[in-house]
Backbone as numpy.savetxt, mean C-alpha at the origin, in Angstrom:
# Nx Ny Nz CAx CAy CAz Cx Cy Cz
-18.60 -2.89 -3.65 -17.57 -2.97 -3.30 -17.20 -3.30 -2.09
-16.38 -4.07 -1.97 -16.10 -5.08 -0.54 -14.83 -4.76 0.15
-14.68 -4.54 0.94 -12.99 -4.18 1.50 -13.19 -5.27 2.79
-11.81 -5.89 2.57 -12.11 -6.76 3.72 -10.60 -6.93 4.53
-10.38 -6.50 5.76 -8.83 -6.38 6.78 -8.97 -7.65 7.93
-7.50 -8.32 7.22 -7.60 -9.21 8.42 -6.07 -8.82 8.80
-5.98 -9.82 10.16 -4.76 -9.58 11.21 -4.07 -10.78 10.91
-3.03 -10.63 10.67 -2.28 -11.96 10.03 -1.31 -12.43 11.37
-1.03 -13.49 11.31 -0.32 -13.50 12.46 0.59 -15.00 12.76
1.88 -15.21 12.96 3.02 -16.32 12.45 3.23 -17.10 14.03
2.30 -18.62 13.73 2.76 -19.15 15.31 3.54 -20.36 14.41
4.62 -20.41 15.24 5.72 -21.45 14.87 5.72 -21.57 13.34
5.64 -22.27 12.94 5.77 -22.58 11.18 4.84 -22.13 9.92
3.37 -21.93 10.65 2.11 -21.04 10.42 1.68 -20.35 10.70
0.83 -19.16 9.34 0.54 -18.46 9.41 -0.74 -18.58 9.51
-1.61 -17.38 10.16 -2.87 -17.72 10.48 -3.72 -16.22 10.12
-4.81 -15.90 9.93 -5.31 -14.90 9.44 -7.11 -15.03 9.86
-7.32 -13.87 10.43 -8.86 -13.91 10.90 -9.41 -12.21 10.56
-10.28 -12.06 9.88 -10.98 -11.17 9.52 -11.24 -10.43 10.53
-11.04 -8.73 10.50 -11.08 -7.97 11.53 -12.73 -7.78 11.98
-13.54 -7.44 11.08 -14.88 -7.48 11.61 -15.59 -8.66 10.34
-15.61 -9.93 11.01 -16.33 -10.61 9.90 -15.65 -12.10 10.58
-16.25 -13.10 9.49 -15.71 -14.51 10.01 -14.99 -15.15 9.12
-14.37 -14.58 8.17 -13.21 -15.06 7.12 -12.06 -15.21 8.40
-11.64 -16.77 7.53 -10.28 -16.91 7.92 -9.46 -17.83 7.60
-7.97 -17.89 7.37 -7.28 -18.85 6.63 -6.28 -19.32 7.37
-5.48 -20.26 6.95 -4.05 -20.71 7.32 -3.12 -21.00 6.57
-2.14 -20.81 6.63 -0.83 -21.18 5.36 0.58 -21.44 5.89
1.50 -22.18 4.97 2.66 -22.30 5.84 3.39 -20.53 5.45
2.99 -20.01 4.47 3.73 -18.96 4.02 3.04 -17.60 4.16
3.41 -15.96 3.62 2.18 -15.93 3.44 2.09 -15.06 2.35
2.60 -16.07 0.81 2.06 -15.70 0.04 0.76 -16.85 -0.19
0.97 -18.08 0.24 -0.40 -18.88 0.27 -1.75 -18.49 1.17
-1.19 -17.45 2.42 -2.32 -16.96 2.77 -3.18 -15.66 2.32
-2.14 -15.09 1.41 -2.98 -13.99 0.98 -3.89 -14.38 -0.67
-3.35 -15.80 -0.62 -3.87 -16.50 -1.86 -5.23 -16.93 -1.41
-5.20 -17.28 -0.08 -6.78 -18.30 0.35 -7.40 -16.62 0.98
-7.07 -15.65 1.42 -7.76 -14.98 1.82 -8.32 -14.09 0.38
-7.95 -13.93 -0.28 -8.33 -13.09 -1.56 -9.36 -13.98 -1.93
-9.37 -15.87 -2.02 -10.27 -16.66 -2.49 -11.56 -16.52 -1.72
-10.91 -16.36 -0.35 -12.18 -16.25 0.63 -13.01 -14.67 0.34
-12.63 -13.37 0.35 -13.43 -12.47 -0.05 -14.01 -12.65 -1.07
-13.42 -13.66 -2.16 -14.20 -13.34 -3.26 -15.39 -14.30 -3.43
-14.91 -15.36 -2.37 -16.39 -15.91 -2.00 -17.85 -15.34 -1.31
-17.51 -13.95 -0.78 -18.46 -13.35 -0.73 -18.90 -12.11 -1.83
-18.00 -11.87 -2.44 -18.12 -10.87 -3.16 -17.54 -10.97 -4.52
-17.56 -10.05 -5.61 -16.96 -10.47 -6.71 -16.47 -9.40 -7.51
-15.49 -9.24 -9.01 -15.11 -8.32 -9.04 -13.67 -7.92 -9.06
-13.15 -6.66 -9.81 -11.65 -6.60 -9.62 -11.48 -6.46 -8.40
-10.04 -7.38 -7.97 -9.52 -7.80 -6.77 -8.29 -6.57 -6.52
-8.07 -5.27 -5.77 -6.31 -5.31 -5.13 -6.47 -5.51 -3.63
-4.76 -6.05 -3.51 -4.84 -6.15 -1.60 -3.37 -5.53 -1.57
-3.26 -5.43 -0.49 -2.20 -4.52 0.55 -1.77 -5.70 1.52
-0.54 -6.07 1.39 0.10 -7.00 2.72 1.15 -6.32 3.59
1.30 -5.82 4.78 1.77 -4.59 5.40 2.08 -5.20 6.72
3.72 -5.81 7.36 4.05 -6.68 8.17 3.78 -5.04 9.34
3.76 -5.55 10.71 3.46 -4.22 11.62 4.70 -4.63 12.42
4.54 -6.40 12.82 6.31 -6.86 13.07 6.69 -7.97 12.73
7.71 -8.75 13.08 8.50 -9.83 11.97 7.26 -10.77 12.27
6.31 -11.29 12.94 5.59 -12.02 12.93 3.63 -12.02 13.43
3.53 -10.27 12.84 2.07 -10.21 12.43 2.04 -8.95 11.36
1.24 -8.98 10.98 0.85 -8.13 9.75 -0.62 -8.19 9.38
-0.89 -7.16 8.39 -2.36 -6.87 8.12 -2.45 -6.50 6.58
-3.21 -7.48 5.95 -3.47 -7.63 4.64 -5.26 -7.32 4.60
-5.46 -6.23 3.38 -6.53 -5.98 3.04 -6.83 -6.34 1.70
-8.42 -6.73 1.65 -8.26 -7.11 0.04 -9.61 -5.91 -0.42
-9.24 -5.48 -1.41 -10.57 -4.92 -1.82 -10.95 -4.90 -2.97
-12.58 -5.74 -3.20 -12.83 -6.44 -4.46 -13.97 -5.64 -5.11
-14.29 -5.41 -6.06 -15.29 -5.12 -6.61 -14.58 -3.59 -7.15
-13.52 -2.73 -7.07 -12.61 -1.78 -6.87 -12.57 -1.34 -8.54
-12.88 -1.78 -9.73 -12.85 -2.07 -11.12 -12.78 -0.54 -11.64
-13.08 -0.50 -12.53 -13.69 0.58 -13.60 -12.57 1.87 -13.26
-11.48 1.94 -13.31 -10.98 3.48 -13.03 -10.96 3.43 -11.79
-11.48 2.83 -10.71 -11.40 3.73 -9.17 -10.15 3.19 -8.77
-9.43 4.35 -7.95 -8.20 5.14 -7.66 -7.70 3.44 -6.23
-7.16 3.23 -6.17 -6.32 2.21 -4.97 -5.43 3.31 -4.26
-5.73 3.39 -2.69 -5.26 4.09 -1.74 -4.56 3.58 -0.79
-3.53 2.99 -1.18 -2.38 2.31 -0.22 -2.04 3.07 1.01
-1.47 2.08 2.45 -0.99 2.83 3.44 -2.23 3.60 4.24
-3.02 2.81 4.10 -3.95 3.32 5.45 -4.75 4.67 5.28
-4.88 4.84 3.65 -5.62 5.86 2.91 -5.22 7.60 3.78
-3.39 7.53 3.47 -2.86 8.49 3.76 -2.99 9.76 2.95
-3.11 9.17 1.81 -3.68 10.38 0.49 -4.61 10.33 0.04
-5.69 9.89 0.45 -7.17 10.24 0.76 -7.08 11.72 1.94
-6.67 11.15 3.11 -6.79 12.32 4.26 -6.00 13.82 3.45
-5.09 13.47 3.02 -3.84 14.44 2.52 -4.81 15.32 1.33
-5.31 14.32 0.92 -6.83 15.57 -0.76 -7.37 16.01 0.62
-8.21 15.56 1.44 -9.40 16.17 2.09 -8.79 17.13 3.01
-7.53 17.48 3.31 -7.08 18.60 3.89 -6.71 19.68 3.09
-7.10 19.33 2.33 -7.62 20.89 1.26 -6.00 21.29 0.54
-5.04 21.44 1.44 -3.91 22.48 1.21 -2.68 21.57 0.34
-2.92 20.42 0.34 -1.81 19.32 -0.03 -2.21 19.47 -1.08
-2.68 19.90 -2.07 -2.81 19.56 -3.51 -1.82 21.05 -4.34
-1.95 22.11 -3.43 -1.59 22.56 -3.87 0.07 22.94 -3.54
0.29 22.04 -2.61 1.43 22.10 -2.29 2.32 21.24 -2.72
1.87 20.24 -3.27 2.78 19.12 -4.12 3.36 19.81 -5.37
2.63 20.86 -5.94 3.68 21.41 -7.30 4.59 22.52 -6.89
4.47 23.16 -5.17 6.00 23.41 -5.14 6.63 22.99 -4.21
6.24 21.80 -3.44 7.61 21.39 -3.01 8.45 20.33 -4.36
7.69 20.44 -6.17 8.18 19.88 -7.18 9.34 20.59 -7.56
8.67 21.91 -7.50 9.92 23.18 -7.77 10.57 23.17 -7.05
10.78 23.19 -5.92 11.83 23.73 -4.92 12.95 22.32 -5.19
12.26 21.31 -5.15 13.11 20.60 -5.35 14.19 20.54 -6.54
13.58 20.97 -7.57 13.99 20.94 -8.70 15.05 22.22 -8.78
14.84 23.57 -7.97 16.02 24.03 -7.85 17.17 23.87 -6.89
17.11 23.01 -6.22 17.66 22.27 -5.22 18.70 21.67 -6.05
18.24 20.63 -6.73 19.19 20.11 -8.10 19.91 20.87 -8.74
19.48 21.86 -9.21 20.33 22.93 -10.07 21.41 23.11 -9.69
20.96 23.99 -7.97 22.09 24.26 -7.47 23.15 23.70 -7.01
23.24 22.33 -6.35 23.68 21.67 -6.47 24.98 21.52 -7.39
24.52 21.27 -8.47 25.44 21.33 -9.52 25.99 22.74 -10.32
25.31 23.79 -9.57 26.16 25.01 -10.11 27.28 24.93 -8.72
26.89 24.58 -7.92 27.83 25.18 -6.68 29.48 24.65 -6.81
29.19 23.13 -7.04 30.31 22.37 -6.83 31.41 22.76 -8.47
30.44 23.61 -9.33 31.87 24.49 -10.43 31.71 22.87 -11.24
31.32 21.97 -11.20 31.51 20.75 -12.30 30.39 20.14 -12.31
29.45 19.13 -13.30 28.75 18.60 -13.52 29.02 16.96 -13.59
28.09 15.96 -13.14 28.81 14.48 -13.54 29.13 13.96 -14.65
28.56 14.84 -15.45 29.06 14.25 -17.03 29.91 15.23 -17.34
31.13 15.84 -16.86 32.18 16.42 -17.22 33.04 15.49 -17.48
33.87 15.88 -19.17 34.84 15.17 -19.41 36.28 15.10 -18.95
36.50 16.42 -18.44 37.77 16.99 -17.37 38.09 16.40 -16.17
């Protein structure tokens, strides 16, 4: 499995990207074409299923990540690995059901608190 991270910048009307640690780079007139070129560049180095994530940092800069070979049910963690970090903390998995139950209680109490429902005919 290969992970390719690119720093993308807009200069004038063109976008350019350089790999954070490596020699891959590309230029294009829009971010969509740039992403397509970067995926092809990553596939020239590695093969397999492709997953990608494009995130703006500023209006003229972005980070693009391509993961190659992450198929066969391997989960993709977007957002810089926040979900993996939460799972590694140990307590996050136990807190999720509790938060869902609390939210469910809040929804019920809102409905009872005003004495009517959204779907009342009166």
